[in-house]
N, C-alpha and C positions, 0 to 999 in steps of 0.2 A: 348492803340490803335494800337501800334508798335507791341505789342505780336499778335492780332487780322489781323492785317494784315498780321504777318509771316505764323496764323493761316490759311489763306485764301490762301497764295501764292501757297499752295501745292496741292488747289482743283482742279480739273480737269476742262479747260476753258467754255465747255458747262454747267458746274453745277454754277461757276461763272455768265453767262450770265443768263442761266435759270434764279438765282437768283437776276438780274438787272434788269428783263423784272419787278418782281417784285415791285423794289426800282424804277423805274422811273413812274407806275401806284402811287405809292403808295405817289412821291412828288408833283404830278401832280393834284391828289384828294384830298390832303391836303393843299396847296397853294395856294389861289385863285391869287395873286398878280402873281406869277411862271405860273399857267395855263395861266391866261389871254394875259400872256407875249408870252406861247408858240406859242399860238393859232393865235396871233395877224400875228406873225412871220413868222409861217408858210403860213397863207394867205397872206402874201404877195408874196412869192413865190407862189405861186396856187395849195398848194400841191394838190390833192384829198382826200378824207377821211381816204381812206386805209392806205394813205404814213404816216397822220398825227397820227393815230392809231400806224403805226409802231417805229413812231419817238417817242412817247413815249418809249417805251423799250429797242430802241436801246441809248436813256442819258440814264437811268439806268446803260446800260452793259458796256457804260464809263468808270463808276464811281469803278463799282464790276472786274473790268479786271485787274483794276492798281493794286494790290498785288500781282498777279499772271507774269503782264509782270515786273515789278520793283523787285521782289525778286526769283520767281519761275524756274522754270526748262524752258529752251527756249520753244518756239512754232512757230506751224510751218507758212512759209511765203514761199510765190511764189511770182513774178515780173512780172509788164505789162509794156514793158518799160525801161528794165533799158539798153536798146544799147544807149538809148539819156543822161544816166549818163556818162559809159566809153566813148561818144562823148567828151564832154565837158570836162569831166575832160582831157581827150588829150589834150585841146589845154591850159592846163595848168595859164586859167586867174580868176582862182575861180570861184565857183557857188554855186549863191544863189536861197535855195530850199525855195516856198512859199507854204506852205499848210493849208488851211484853218480849222476850230473847224469841221470836215468832218468824220465820220468814227475812227479808231486810229487813231489821229496824234503820239502818243509813239509809235506806233510800223516802220512810217517812218521812224524815226531817228535812233530807234532801229536795225531795217533791212540794212542801208546806212550803218551804224557802222563797220557791222558785213562782210560786201560783201567788201567795196570799206575801212573803213576808217582803218582797220587793214591791209590795206596795201597801208599806206603812205599818204592818203588824206583823214583825218579826219574831221569830220563835229563838227559844234561850235552851239549849240541849244540859243536863247533867251528865257529866260522862265520869273516870273513876282515872284518873294521871297510869299507865303503862309504866311500870319500873325501870324499861331501856330507855334512856335519854334519846335516840336515833329515834324513836317511834312515839313518843311524845312529841318528838318537833316534829315528825311528821304527820300527826294527829292532828293537831292542834291549825298546823297550815291548810292540811287539804279540807277541816270541817270550819275555818273562819271564811265565811265567805257570803257576798249578801243577801241579806234575810237570814244568815242566818249565823247564832251565836255561840258559843259557848261557856259552859260554869263549873266549874272544879269542885268536887265530896268533898266539901269544908264548909264552913262556916259560913266566908266570905263569899262560894258560892251560893249557898240560900239564900242570903241576904240579896245577890244578885237574881236574885229567881221574884223576888218577893218583891222586888223595883219593879222589875217586868210586868207580872201582874196587875200592879196598882195603874202602871200604865196604860194596861188593855190589853198588853201584849200577851205572847206565845209563850209557854214553856212544856218539853217534852221529858220522862221523865220512865226506866226500865223499874215498875213498882214489883218486878219479882226479882231484880236484883239482891243482893245480900248487903245490907249495909252493916256500920262499924256497929261492934256492941256502946247500947245505950240510945241508938238511934231507931228502935225498932220494936216490936213485941211478934209473941210466939202467935203465928192463923194457921191455918187448916190450905194445904192446896195440892191440891188432889189424894184428898183422904188424909196425909201424912202435916203434922206440925212443922212449920217453918216459921223461918226468923225473918220476916218481913217490915218493908219500909213502912214508918209514920208520915214522912214530909210530904205525901202525895195528900195525905189527909188533911193536915196541919195547914199546907199551901191554900187552899180549898175554903175552909173555915177561917181563916185568918184573911183571904181577899176576896171571899166571896165568888170565885171566878167557876166559868163551868169547865164543866169536863166530857169528856169525849174519849174512845177506845179507837185505837189505830195500831195499823200491821201494813206491812207489806210486803204482798205476798209476789212470790218466784215464780215465775212465768217459765213451762217448759221452752225446752230448743235455745236462750236466749233470748227471747222475744220481750227482755222488760219486765216491767213489776206494774203491778195493781196494788194500789195503796188503797184500803178499805177503813171506814170512817163508821162509827156508829155510837149512838150516845149512848148512857150507862143506863142499866137498866130499870133502877130503882135508885131515889136518892139518898147519898150518902149519911147513915145515923151520925146523931153527934156525937155518941162514947167511940172512942177512938179505937177498942177491940174491935167493935163489931163493925165501923166505919172500914176497917182494914179487912173485916173478912167474907165484906162486902167487895173492894177491888179484888181480892185473890179469887173469889168465886167466877169477880168479869172477866178475871186472863182466865181461866180454865174458860169460857165460856168462846172467847178468842183461839184458844189453843185448840180445841178439840173441831174448829172450822175446818185445821188444816195440819192436823197431829203430826205427820213428817216430816213438816216445817218446821217444829217449835225443835230448839236448842237443849236434847236431853239431856247431854253431856256435862252442863252447865253444875256446879257442884252448890245445889238448890238448898239444900238442906246441912249447908256447915254451920260449926260456929262463926257467930260474927266475928270479924277481928275487934282488936282495939284499936280504937281514934287515935291517929296522931293529935 
């Protein structure tokens, strides 16, 4: 598999995305469980038929672009809202990036690392280690680059995030990722209760860090990506459940900007696993 990853990493992005569309349709046509979840989740957000059909192909693009992003030559990236990052970093209070499973969330961290991380403000991203040992080794090697660090989803990883924020650095989270049991609360997401992480709120409350919303738009025909950055529309409430609800609403707002690039097949409403 590593050899396949290396082979795909030199392919042009337009070709990988084209094959990704095929992969997305194969996945939804061959798995009734995945298909039913995909359609059900998209329906909660009120997607049109056109948006739903587009989303099928975009989910496949997300998979096949990974080899290029992890191991291949740099891709074209533009920014929309970089001034918000500059302003937040100038405050020196640390910065929490919140990014949903929207578009290419890999590119958001890479783009930050290249533009800001190598200038003394690295980003640490939280990730859940995969079960496959070969994929774990590949992921860690690919994500460890100048200005970009990784932290596992355990106590040591949380301590790493807190340390980074107290130094005035940046951390990146996927707040719509289902956390282990005991690390979240129930909060509405597109009108349905979803077990939602509290870590993002706790990090901000404990360190006084700034909060920004970010996502990487996948441009058509392999033309690269555009990283969008926006401030949180309202301050986070002090009470934990209300603060988590505000974050979920912010994620909904981002998703609805480009719903065809959201990962609707992700099991967002599943029961949390027991923490190891």
